[in-house]
N, C-alpha and C positions, 0 to 999 in steps of 0.2 A: 785290580779294580778297587776303588774306595767308594764307600756308600755312606751318605749322610741323610738323616731325617731332617726335612726342612720345615714342615708344618703338619699338624694333625687337626682333624675336625673336632669341634666341641659343641655341646648343647643341641645335638640333632642336626647340625649343619653339615655342609660338605665343602671340602677343598678340592675344586675341580678345574679342569681345562688348563693345565700348566703350559706356560710359554717361556721361552728362554732366549735371551740375547747376550752375546759376549761382545763387549765393545772393543774398539780398536786398541784401547789401553789395557785390555784383558779383564775389565770389570765384568762380573757375572750378574746379570739382572734376571731374576726369576719371578714371574708374575702369574696370577691365577684368579679364578672366580671364587670368592668366599661366599658360598651360598648359605642362606638361612632356611634350607629345605632341600629336597632332592630333585625337584622339578627344574627343567631348563628355564622355566619362567618364574622361578622362585625369587623373592627379594634377595639381593646380593650386592656386594661391593667387589671391586677389583683391587687386589693388594699386590705389593711388590716388596721383595727383600733383595738386598745387594750383598755381594761378597767380593772382596778384593784379593782373596787368597784361595781361589778355586773351590769354595764351598766349606772350607774348614771352619771359618767363623762367619757369622751373619750380622748385618746391620739391623736396625729396627724395622719393624713392619710398617710400610707406608700404605695408606689408602689413597689410591691414585684416581679412582672413579667411584662415586658413591650413588647407590640406588636411592630413589626418592619415593615418597608416597604416590606421586603421580606416575613416575616411571621407575618401578622397583627393580627392573632387570637391567643390569649393565653387563654386557656379555661379549664373548669372543675377543679378548685382548690380543693384540699383535704389536710387536715392536720391530723397528728397523733403523739402522744408522746410515746417515747420508755422508757424502764426501767431506763435509765440513766438520764431521764429528758430532753433529747434532742427532739426538735420538728422537724418533717419532713414535708416539704411542697412539694407536688407533683402537677404537672400541665402538660398540653399538649400544644404543638404548632401546630396550624392548624389540630387538631384532629389526629396528628401523620401521616399525609400524605402530599404530595407535598413538601417534605423536612422537614416537621415538626417532632419534637422529643418529647419524654416524659422526663420531667426534674424533678430534685429533688434539693431542697435547705434545709439547716438545721439551727437551732437556738439553742444556748446554754443559752440564757437569756430571755426565755419566749417571743420570737418574737420581741425583741428590735432591734437586728441586725441579719443578715443572711449571710450564706456562699455564695460563688459563685455557679452557677448552675452546676449540675452534670447530664450528659446524661445517662438515664437508659433505653433508647428505646430498647436495645438488649434483655431485659428481657420480652418484650411484644410480641415476635415472629412477627416482622413486615413483614416477608415474607409470612405469612399466613393470613393476614388481610388487610382490607382497613382502614376505620376510627376506632379510638380507643379513648375512653373517660373514665376518672376516675369518680367514685362516681355518682353524686357530693356529697357534704356534708362533712362528716368526716370519718376517718378510726378508727379502734379500736386496742387496745393491749389486747391479750388474757391473761388469768390467767397463761398460760405457757410461755408468753412473745412473742408470734408471733405478728407481725404487719400485719394487714389485711385491705385491701382497695378494695371495690367492683369496677368493671369496666364493660363496655359493648363495644362490637365491632361488625363490620360487616365482617364476614369471606370472603376471596376472592372466596372461593368455591361457594358462593351464587350467583356470577355473577352480583352483583349490581354495579351501577356507583360508581366511586371512592369516591365521596363526599356524597353518600346516607347514611342516618342514619338508614336504615333498608333494608331488614330484619336483625335482630340482635340477638346476644346471650349475656348472662351475666355471670359473674364469679367473682373471687376474686384474686387479686394480693397480694402475701404475702411474708414476709421476716422472716427468722429464725435468722438473725444476726444483729439486730438493724438497718436494712435498708441499709446495705452495698451491699447486693445482693437481688434479688427478683425472685420469681417464679410465674408462671401463673397457677392458679388452674383450676379445671374442670369447663367447661361452661355448661349452661343449656339453652334450647331453645325449638323449635317446637317439638323435640322428647319427651319432657316432657309435651306437651300440652300447652305450653306458646306461645302466639302470639307475636313475635318480642319483647322479654323482653329486657329492657335496664336499665334505671337508678335504682340503688338498694342501700339499706342501710342495714347494718349488725350489730347485737348485740349478745354478748354471753348471753345465757339464764340464767337469775338470778334464783338461787335456784335449778338448775338442770344442767346436762351435755349437751353440744352441743350449737349450734348457730342457730339463726333465721334470715332470710333475707326477707325483703319486697321488692317487685319488681313492677315497672311500666311496663305495657304491652300495646301494640298498640291497642288492642281490647277494652280498657277501663276497663278491670278487674284488680283490685289490686291483685297481686299474692303473695304467701308465699312459702318459701322453708326452709328446715332444713338440717343441716350438723353436723356430729360428731366432725369435726375439723375446720370448718369455711371456707374450701376451696375445698372440694370434698365430694364424696359419698353422694350427695344430695338426699333427700327423702321428701315425703310429699309435692311435688310440685303441686301447683294448686291454685284456687281462695282462697283468704284470707277470712276466715269466719268473717262476721260482718263489713267488710270494703268496702266502696264505694270510687270511685276515678274518677276525670274528665280527666284522662290521664295527670298526673302531678307528679313531684317528691315528695315523702314523706320520712320521716326519723324515725328511731328507736333508742332507747338507753336503756341500762340496768340501773336500779336504785336500790341501796342497802341502804335503809333508816334504821333508828333506830328501827322502828316498826318490828313486827314479820314477815312481808311478803315483800320480794323484788318484784319489778314490772318491766315489760317490757313497756316502753313508746313508743307511736307512734303519729306522727303529720302529718296531710295532710288536704287538702280541702275536707270536708265531703259533696260532691255533685257529682252526676253522670254526670253533664252537664257543670258546670261552676267553675272557680277558685275563689270560695267564701267559706264562712263558715269554716275558718281554725279552726281545732279542735284538742285538745290534748286528747289522750286516754291512759288508763292503763290496762294492762292484768296481772293477778296474776297466770296464768296457761300456760305461754309460747306462747301466741298469739292465743290460741284456742278460747278464748272468751275475750271480752273487756267490763269489768264491770263498768268502770268509764270513764266519758268524761267531758271535760271542753271546752267551746267555747273560742277560742283565739280572733277571729275577725269574726263576723257574716257576714259582708258586703264585706269583701275583702279577698284576699289570693293569693297564688301562690306557688312557690318553698319555702320549709321551712326545716330548720335543727334544731335538738334538742340536748341538752346536759345537763349534771348534774354537779354541782359544788361540788367537793370532799371536800371542806372546809366548806361551809355553808349548803350544801344539797339542794340549790335552783335548780329549773328546768328552763332552758332557751329555748326559741323558737325564732330563728332568721329567719325572713321571708320577702318576697317581696310582693308588691301589684301592681296592674295595669300593670303586665308584666314588672316590672322594674322601675316604677315611683318613688317608695320609698321603703326603707328598715326599718323594725321595729324590736325591741327586746322586747319580752314579758318575764316577770320574775314571776315565781310562787314560793311561799315559801314552798309549799307542796301540797299534794292531800289527800282528805278523803279516807282512806283505811280500811281494815278489823281491823287494830289495832288503829284506830283513825287517827289524822292528822299526816302524815308521812313527817316530815319537817326537820329532822336533821340526820346526820350520827352518827352511834355508832361504835361498834367494828366490822369492816368488816372482811371477810375472808382474809387470807394472800394475799398481792399483789393486792387487789381490790380497795383500797382507791384511787390509782393513775390510775386506769383503765379509759382511755377516752372512753366514751360510745357513 
């Protein structure tokens, strides 16, 4: 494993909520909230750094969303790449309340330049909810070409204060037309036995049909849910076997290596109490069991996102420590699996080499 420090907090601020996208060309895009305080509602910008060599060298820091005096909080950044190679960057202003919107920008050059912001709030049913947040982390493109981004929200029907982050439900925002329009999928919550589910990460199941979603829940149980299409008809909702969680965001990604068995990857803090012991796991049976694990950082941890390089086959983990004191990138060349060291891509199924997981 190689470890690179990407950013560190300065002047009392926080570098929080890391997200990671690996483009079809192998460019690494690492983005996060640059907070000027510790609160989720602190004034902040969203910043991006790019790397074309697996994190060894970094491009300049870009501010890709800027908080304003009227709307100081720009939060929960998520990126996803469509079939045309266009990168979509979605984020929220003030969690979609108090005049805040849900916004989208796009890039045609692997994140070097970006379009102006496009307001997509109308697709999130603002009349039915209070706060709304994307991901965080990354979105995915399905083998059928759908763009899928998990979200969580607090329905107005729950009667919570406008800025409250719970009780909440989680679901998936999806697009059938390369991000031009979006639909809000079926949400899951207490009716499925999940206690205020919120931050989620989604992957298309490698080697079988369907999708796997990992979910943070307020009661400290890491939950899992399955869907045939990635946005509805959820089944198998409940505690995730073999996974412990300190009530923190964790991330999943599908991996299609050269070896005989594709894998589902998962990263989080493997602790029931503290944001420490950041661990990468692999499942070869769709998240039912986790037969491989590798410690990323035994003493530190926090929010973490994972992704796979479609060019080199490397596995990346982008994570925060000390609740935003520093951001690190861990790079793995492969993992020991049933077929030996799974370290390089081979002949992938059609339209999977460029699937951002």
